[in-house]
N, C-alpha and C positions, 0 to 999 in steps of 0.2 A: 503493501501499500505506500500511498505516496504520503509524506510525512504533513502535507498542508495541501487542503483542496485547490484545486484547481483551478478555481476563481482567484487564491493568493498568489498561485504560484510557489514552485519549490525553490529556495534558497540556498545557492550551491556556489562554493570558491571553485574558482577553473583552475585547475594544476598544471593538467596538459593539453594538446590537441593533436588529433592525426587527421586524415582520410583513410577511408578504403573504397572498392567501387563494388558497387552494388547492383546487380541487372546491369551492367556496363554503365552506369551512373555513379557519379561522385557522393557517398554519404559522409561528413564532416562526423567526428567523433569530440565531443569535449569531455574529459577524464576529470571528475573534480569531486567533492566531498563536502557535505552538511556540516552544520554547526555542530550536532547532535554524535559525528564521527560516522554518519553512515555516507558509503562510496556511492557515486550517482554517474549516469555515464547518460550524454544528452547526446541526443541525434538530429541531425539535419541534413533534410535532402533539397532544401529550396532556394539554394545555393549555385550557381554556375561559374566556371571558371571563363575568364576574360583577358585579352589583350588592347591595347592600342594601334591605330594607325594613323601617321600623320600625311598627309597627301600633299603632293607639291603644290604650293600658289598658283600654278598653270590646268591642274589638274581638274578632271569634269567630274565631280562630288558623286552626282547622282551613277555616273556610270559607273563607278569605280567602288561603290556600296553594289550594284546590282554583280558586277565580278565579284567580289568576294562573296557574295550569296550563296553565288551560282558553285564557286567553287568546291571538288568531291577529292579529301583526300583518303584512301586507304578504306572507302564506304562512309566518311564520317564527313557533313557537312555544318557549318555554322550554325548554332540553333536561333543566334537572333544577329544583326546587324544594324548597328543605330549610329548616326551622330548626334557626336555631345561635344559642349562646349568646355574646353579646360586651358588651364594656364600653363606652359612650361616658360621657366626663367621670368616667370613674372606677366609674359605677353598672354591673351587668350586667343585658341585655335580651333578651327574645325576639325576634331577627331573623331576617327571611325571606331567606335567598339564593338569587338568582336569577340561572340560568346562561342561555347561550344557544351556540350554535354558530359566530357570525359576532357579532363587537365592534361594527360597524354597526348591529346589533340593538340595544345596550342604551341608547341615549338614547332610543328608538323605544318600548320595552316600558315605561321610567322613564315616559315623557310619558303613556303611557296609565296605568300603576298609579298615578299621583297622584293620579286624578280616584275610586279604588274607593273605598268605604265602608271606614270601618277604618283606612287608611293613615295614618299620621301626617306620616311625612315618608321621605324617601329617599337613600341615603349611596353615595358612591365610585363613581357613575357617569359620574364625569370622568376617570377616571383613565387613560393613556393603556396602549393593552393590552399593550404590550412594556417598559411600565414597571411595572405590574402584575406580569407575569411574572419580571421581575427581584428585585421585591421578595420574592414570595412564595417562589421557588425559592431565596431566600438568595444569591443570585448578585451580586458585585460587582464593576462593572467594574473595567479594569485590574489585577485582580486573577486568581489563578488556579485553574482547573478543570478534576476529572479526568472526560474524558466515555467512557462506554462505548456501543457500538452496531455499527452497519454501515457499511462505505463505500459510497456511492453516487456517480454522478454525476448534475450541477446543469450550469445554463447559466452557472453563476456561475464567473469567471476567478480560480479557488482552487486553492491544490496536493493539496486535501483537502476532500471534504465527507463529514458523519458524521449518518446518521440516529441520533438520540438513543433511550437506552432508559433511561439513568440518565445523570444529571451530578451529581457529590459536587464542593462548593466546598472548597479547598484555603487552610487557616487561615494568615493573614499571618505569623506567624511563621516558616511551614516556607519558604514562598516569597515573598520580599516585592520580587524586583527586577523591572524590566518586561523584556519582549523588545525585541531592536533594531526598530528601525521605520523601516522607507522614507519618508521623507517629502520631499515636493516641495513648493516655494515658487513663485508666479510673480506677474506684476503686468501690469497692459497699460495703453498710453499712448493717452490719444485727444487729437484735435484738431476744434476747433470751425470752421476754416478749410475741412475739408474736410468740413463738414455733419454734425459731432457723429460722426464716427466712429471706430471704434479702430483705429491705427494701428499698432501694434507687442504683441508680447507675449513677455514674457520668462519663463523657468523655471531654474532651479536645485534639484538634489535631493541628498542625503547621501550619494550614490553619485557626487559627481562629473560629474554629468548637466548641461550648460547647454546653453543653445537659445537664440535671439533669432529672430522670424519677422516680416516686414513684406511689404509690395509696392509695389510701383514700383521706385524707386532699390535698387542695390548696394551691398554691402561686404562686405568680407573675412568680418567677424564676425559677420554674418546672414544668416539662409536667406529667400530672397525667395521669396515665391510671387505671384500672378498679379494679386491683388485682396482685398477685404476677408475674403468671404466661405469663399476659399480658404482665408485664414490660419486664420481661425478653425475650418474643419473638420482644419487642420495639427494645432493644437494640441489638438483631440480626440484624433487617430490619436497625437501625442506619449505623452499620457496613458496614454490603453493602451497603447501598447509599454512604459514603464518600468515602470509598471504598478505606482507607488505605494501604501502601507499608507493615506497621509494625503498632502491636499493640503491646503497652509497659505497664507492671506494678508493683505494689511493692508485692512483695510473691505473687505473683497469680499463682505459680505452686503449693504452697502449701495450699492455703485460696482461693481466688477469682474463679480460674477455678474448683477446686473441690466440692466449694460450688454450683458453679452454674450446675456443673455434677448432683451432688444429685437431686436438682431439677428437670432438665431437664429428667432426669429418673422418677422421680413423675410423672411429667404433660407428659409425653411421647414427649416431644419436639423433635427432631433432632437438635445435635451444628453444624449450620453451620458459619463456621467464616472465611473458606479461600476460596480460588480464584477460585475452582470448586465447584461441590455438593458432597463431601466428609466430612465425622461426625470428629469434633475432636477426637484426639485421646490422650492417656498418654505415653509418652515413658520414660522406665527409664534411669537416667541419676544421676549414684550415689546412694546417698539416696534419690535422690527426682525424683518424677514421671512428669515430663515435658509435659505439653500441647501444643500439635502441630496440628496447622491446615495447609492445603496445600497451598502452593504458598503466605501466607501473614505471616512474621515473627513474632515470637511471643519472645519477649526478656523481663524476669525477671529480672529487677533490682536489684534487692535482692540476686540472686543466685549469679551472676557475683561479687558483693560486698563480698557476705560470703567466696567466692572463694578466691578470689582474692584479693581483697583491705581491708579486715577486719584487717590484722596484720598493715597494714599502719594508719589507722585512730586513732585518741583518743579517741572517745568515746567508752563509756564501751556498750551500745547496738547497735542493729544493726537498731531499730525505724525508719521508717520514718523521723520522727518529728528529731531527732539527726545526723542523716546520711542528712537530709539539711543541717539542720545547720551547721552541719563543710564543707562542700563540696559547700555548695549554699551560705552559712549567712540566711539561711529562716527558719523560723519554720512551724509546723501548729497551725492549729486554737487546742486550748485546749478546750477539751470534754474528759471527761470518760466514761467509758460505761453507767455507771448509769446517767449521763447526757443525753449521747444520748437517754436511753431508755426511760428518764423524756420528753425530746423534742417532741418526738416518740407518747407518750401518751399524752401528751398538743395536740398536732397536729401544733405544731411550725416548718413548714415544710420548712419555710423561713432560720430560722437559721443552718438548719440540711444540707438543701441544697447547702448552702453557706460551709459548713466543709467538707461537701463530695466532693464541686467541688475543694477546694482547694487541698485536697489530689490528684486529680489528674494533678492541674497545678503543686505540687510539684513532681508528679513521672513522668510528661513530662521534666521539667528542667533537673530531676536529668538522667535522659534517655540523654537528648543533648549533658547533660557534659560529660559523661559516655562512649557514642556510640564510639567515635572515639578510644578510649581505646579497646572497643571490637573489633571493624575491625579491629584494625593493629593486633593486637592478632588471629584474625582470618587469615589476609594473612601470619603472619608467620607461624601459627601450619600448613596450607592450609586445615582447616576446617570452616564448618560454621559459622555466629556469632550465629545461635541458637545454634550449639552444643558447640563453643569455648565459650561462654558465662558461660556455664554449665558444665565447668573442671574442675577439680581439679588442682595443680600445675603436679601432676605425669603424669593425662591424656593428657596434652597438651604438655608434653616432650612426651610422649610415640606415639603420631599421628605426631606430627615433625620428630620424628626417622622412624616411618612406613613409610612416604612421602620420604625421604632421602633412606629409604635400597632402595625402587623400583628405585629413579633414580641413585644406586650406584650398581645395582642387585643384591642386597643382599635379603634374606629372611628373614624376621620377625620373629622373635622367638616365641614362642605360652606363652600366658599368663599359668601360673604355675596351676595345679590342686588343690583342697580344701588340699590335705595332704602335698602335697609339700609347701604351702604357710606358713601351719599350723607350718612346720619344721624349715622355715627360720625365722616366727616368734617366736619359743622358741629356736634359736640359741642365744649362749653366746655375749653379748653384745663387739663390739672391741673398743678398745680405740677411743676416741675423738678429740676435740680442745685440744692444750696445754693453761694449764692455772696457771698463777704466781698469787699466791695469793695478793690481795691489802695490801698496807700497810696501817695501820688503821689510820687516824686521818684527819688536815686538809693539803694541800700541795698548794705551792704556785707555778706560773711560769712552767703550765703543756702542754707540747703539746701534741698533740693524732693524731698517727699514724694508718694508716689501709690499708693492702694489697689490691689491687683493682679484686675485684672479685675472692679472693685467691683458692676457689676448681675447678671453670672453668680454671683456668690459671693453676693452677696446672695439669690437666689433659690434658689440649694442649699442654704444656711444654716435659711433661714425658711419653706423648703419651700413657692416661690409659684408654684402651678398653677391655672387655673380650677376644677376640681373639688377643691380643696382649699380655698376660701373659705369663711369663716363655717360649717364643718360643725357636726353636731350631737353627732358620737362623743367628743367630749375637752373638758374643762372648760378655759375661756379665761384663759389666765396670762398672755399677752402679745398685746395688741394691736397694730397698726401704728401707728405714729407719728400724730398727726393726723386718724385716721380710726379709726371705729369696728366696722373688720373685723379679721375673725384668719384664721390658717391652720392648720390639721389638722395636731395633733403626732403623732399615732398610726401614719396611713399618711402614706408617700413620695409626692406628686404624680408626674405620667409626667413633665412638661418638667422638673424637679429632676433625676429620675432620669436624663432624657438628658442633660442638662446636666451633671450629678457624672462618667458615664462619660466624654465630650469631655474635663472637666481632669484627672480621672486619665490617660487615655491621653496627654494631655499631657505630662504629672508624667513618666511613665515614658518618655516616648521623649525626654525632654530629659535624663534620667537616663543613658539608652543614648548620647545624643552626646558626652555628657562623656569616656567612653570611647574617642572615634573622634578620629580626624585629619579636621580640617576640610576638607580637599581633597580627600576622601574620596567615593567616589559614593554608599555610605552614609549618609555625614555627612549628604551634599546633600539626600537624600529623607528622613531622619528630618525635616531641617530643614522643608522644603518642606511634610511633613506636620504638623508642629506649629504651622507658619503655618494651615494648613486648620483644624488643629482651632480654632486661639485666635479668628480671624475668626469661625467658625459660631457657637461662644461668645457673644462679644461681641456679635454680630447678634442674638444671642436675644430681650434686653429690645426690641427695636424691633419685634420680631414681635407681640407681647403687644398694640401700639399702632399696628400698619397696621392702615388700613381695607381692605384687601382682603383680613385674615389668616383662614386656619380657625380657629386656636385665638385669637381674637382675646377680649383682656379688659381693662377699662377699670381694671379694681378691681386688678389684679395690677399693670401698668404704675404706677398711680400710688402703690400702696404698694410697689413697688419704689424706686421716685424718695424716697419719703418716706421707708425706711428709710438711704438714702443719706444724706440730710441729716443724718439723726440720727447715724449715725457718723461724720463728718466734722465736725459740731460738737462731737461727745464728745473727738475728735482736738484738735481746740482749744482747748477747755477746759482737756483736759492740758496743752499748749504753756504758757498761760498759767499756769496751777499750779505750771509749772515755771519761771515767768520770762522766758519766752522769749515774740518777740513776734512775732504771726501777719504778715508783709506783704499775703499773698493766698492766698485759697483759692478753688476754684471746680469743684466736684460731685465729684470724686476726686484732687483733688491742691491740697496745699497747701504756699506758702513760708513757713519761719521763721527767723529770725534767729538762728543758732548759732554760735561761733567756732569749733569745730571739726568734722574727721569723728568724732571719737572722741563727743563732747557728743551727734551727729547717732546715729549707731549705740544709744547708750544710750536716746535717746529713742524711737527705731526699737523697742527691745526692750518699754518700759515701755507702748509704743502696742499693740503686736499682744499682750501678755499680757492687754490687756481685752477682746479682739475676740473675737466667739463664731466656731463652726463654721470653714468653710474660709476664714474672711475674714480678708485680709493685709494692710498696710502695708508698702511698699516705700522703699527710701531708693535716690532717682532721680540725686542727685547735688550737689554740692559747688558754690558759684560765688564765685567773688572778689568780684562783684559785678552788679548790674542795674538795671536804671531801669523804672519803671513810669510811664505817663503820662498824660496829663488828655486824656480824649474832648472833643469841641466844646462839647457842653454844661455843660462846667466839673465834671464830675464824674469820676475813674479809671477808664478804659476797660477794661472787662473783656477778658481774653485779650491785651492788648494791654504786651509787655512785652519786655525784649532782656538776655542773661543772658550774661555771662564768664567761664569759668572758668578754675582756675591757671594752664592749657595757653595762655591767650589765645583759648582756641576762643568763636566767637560761638552762639550761641542766639536767633532771634527768633520770635517769635511775635505772629499781628494786626497787624505793620507793615504799611503798603504793600508792603515788600519779600520778604513771602511773598504777594500777590495777585496774580492774573495782569490786572486792569484797571488797572494801570499799566505807565507805559515802562519798559525796562528802564535808561534814564539817571536817570528818579527813583528806582528801587529800588536802583541800584547807589550814588546819591550818597547815601540814607538808609541805606545799611550802613556805608559810609566815616564819615557823620557818627555813627555808634553808634560805630562803631571809636574814632574819636578820644576821646567822651567818655567811654567805659568804660573804654579800653585804654590811651590816653594821658591822660585826663584833662583834656583839654585844651578848652574852648569857643571857643575863639580858632582853633585848627586846624578845628574842625568849620564854623565860619562861613567859614573859607578856602576850606574844601573846596566849599563851596555855592556862594561866589563865583563860585571857577574856573568850574566846572559853567556857570554863568549864562552869564560870558563866553563859554565854548566854543559856547554855543547862539545869541548873538548875531552871533559870527565866522560861522556857517555850515560847521562843521568837524564835527560831528557826526553819525554814521554812520548812517543810515535804520534799518538793522536795530535801532540801542538806541531809536528812537522810534515802534516799533511798540507801539500800545494792543488788548489783546486781550479780547473781551467775548463772552460765547456766547447763541445765539441761544434765548430762554426760550418760543417759542410760534413759528407761520408766519409769515412776511412780510406776509402780508395782515390779520394780525390785531394786526396795532401801529397805534394809536391815535396816539401819540407817536412821532417819527419821533428817536429819539437818533441818534447819530455810526456807533454800528455797524450799527444798522438801514438806514441811508443809503448806508455801505459795501455793505452787502449786497444793496441793489437794484441798485445799480453793477454788480457782478458777477454776477447776476443777468443783469443786461441784456446781458452781454458773454458770456452763455452760460455760464456757470460753475455747477453744481450747488449751490443752498442750501437748507436744508433745517433745521427746528426740532432744536436740537441740538448744532448748529454754531458753531465758535469763529471768531468773524469777527477778521482784523487789519487795522488801518488804522492811518492817520497824519493828522495834522490839517494842511494845506498852506495856503499862503499865499493870501489873496485875500480877497473882501470877502465879505460874505453873513453865516450863523448856522456855529458850532461843524460842525454837522453836515454842513449844504451843503458843507463844506470837507474833509469825512472822505474818504478816497482808500483802496482796499484798494491792498493794500502792493505788489504787483506794477504797480500803475500812478501810485503818488506820486513825484513829478519834485521836490520840495521840501519844505519843513517851515516852519511858522508859530511862528519863537521866542521870540514874545511868549508864545502859548497855552502851550508847554512851560516856560517860565520861570515863569508865573501860576496855571496848573491843574495842574501834576505836579513839578517841583523843589522849589517854595518849599515848599507844602503838606507834599510827603513830610519836605523838611530840619525843618521847623517843627513837625512832629509829634512829634520828639523834641524841638527846642530851645528852643519856646513856655515849657515847663513852667522851663528854665532862665535866664530871663530878657530869651531873644534873639527880638526881632521882626523882621517883615520890612524894617520900615524901617533896623534894625541891618543886616541882611546887603546891602542893596542900597546901601546910602549910606555907611556908618559905614568907617573905616579900617581895624577891627580890631584895637582896644587888647586887650591881653593880660587873659584871665580864667581864674580856676581853680575847680573843683569843689567847694571846700570849705564854701561855704556852700549847698551843693545837698545834700549827705550828711547822711541821716538816721542820727541817735544812737543 
């Protein structure tokens, strides 16, 4: 029975969407949950796929319409052909809208129509059908709808199935929470010794279910089956029995489900993990093939972290262990792949089972931590969590704009063809942000100012949008600095309107957050939403210059950076007029010597008074002192500085301390050196710290974990002509049966012996010793001298001096 009578409709939160062909016609399926936790499948047969045709100005519109109506491809004909008025880059045109009753006909029809006389271009033929549906119907995933219709029976494992007659979207203000979702996490373990077999699968969910499955030896905490084939079948059976709304994993797109798919092909097992009887499929999402099953959402937490969160994390590698440590304060049980092999050979299933189950626990906790961000991102861009969690920044912006385009009666421009994309890539680079070289040395009393969302605010303030470039409708009052371009001041541009909406929504949410306790669920939900709005607004500038962009505009991209240079220069000029010294400026931030916080805030008010539109300068912090150092070339290094505030907190930018391609011992030494210089104002202590580290390396007492260097593979191993240490280590890993691909981060240690550094680079799990000379001369000394060489310290002094007393007075800038 339906929970509410049909006159009132059924309230459902939409979690996922897809379509199937029913009697050769498309059937949209919306998967959702009610407030009481019942699973609901909504079916809609009333929506037809379509695309647009733009006629040439000289075309006979009626004849072209008749020609399109008459075409027949493989027995299919358009079901409807209509003339509609739509805007393309802000200008209104007559478009021909071509409908079909089968989404697979759309590319066939388009391929035929493009050869017709009178056709200039075709549009929106690549938008997936289920995405087209939710955009046109105004349905926002992870938001609520009220559905009216009749209850029907289907083969889907759902509490309720409804044939929709009408679907109404509920405003966000009316219901903002999510339904309670049943989430199941899983992890697999493999063994190369057993011929690359899956040897164990663990599962854990939000209803306290936990299970470990293996074969062979038995243990009290593990369910044992006959063999690998039976284990996989049992895994599928347990998923069906537990019937979760969502399956989550860590790197499951690229590893776990790929491995399971290989085995299922070998054993001829159908992979049925969804809520109907369809098989799992892999859908291409960027560089990754995403595992999808109908009705049961699959979220690979790793994909979201790699695409969206990586730059905000301090961890060098995105392993489950490192990410869980940073985000949860929890860590993996420590077992190397060799130890896993040994446990399996010995039959220690209990220990191996605990290890495997702990991975599922960490994955489940990570998912619960990150799903609110994924859900809010899904809401903002209007795409399902399955899709949104796998999108890059540019893809998120694109789908935000496609939805906004439909709501504005705009046609979404086509993605560029290969040749056009290559032409864009080969274009001469345009000038970026303005940089004033930092003044080398130690500076006291520093105020840091930062433009609030500089590029989005410039886009909104100056109406920067492709269709607004060099308009003829208004007098040119203000040109772009350094260029002969201008932007319309009479009409608002499409993209500035979209961005302004994002910015205003974020401001409104931040106001609401101020009235809430930070520990409340509502506060956390709002915080996830404002973060989603922020990253999308900030990513919009990059989308103008992205070669694969639908709304690509080199003029817009370079105009935004030109205005950025103009405004930061103006603020710097203001500082000079007020007799403040600018120590460093880069794109959207600047350091100014100011004695007090009060003076800094007075300067802020004066700067903001001269900024137009929504542009605003923020006061980010006051620092007791900071050090800016020289690059190897002898000029001050951009974005390489360290600051210490009045509470003794250290902020580091650009030093080896914040880069993954330096060992922990080098980075820790550098941080201690910076603290000695900035906090204790002692060069002697900084030198002593470095000498002690060197002596410890010589003694052989440094932990191997502190010596690991991480480097990402930027291409496949076969494409490397120069074999660097990380490539050599990766090749050794591959020889030992470990999967290594482009994009993987390789951890290695330089070991003792003869030969090149690369030949002595061993994967972490295989390294038995380390080369102290390498770590002294290629890691610790360079990292320490990056700070100390500008203060008169040489390598000779560190290695051979007795460490005479030195202070920093002579190095402080007045």
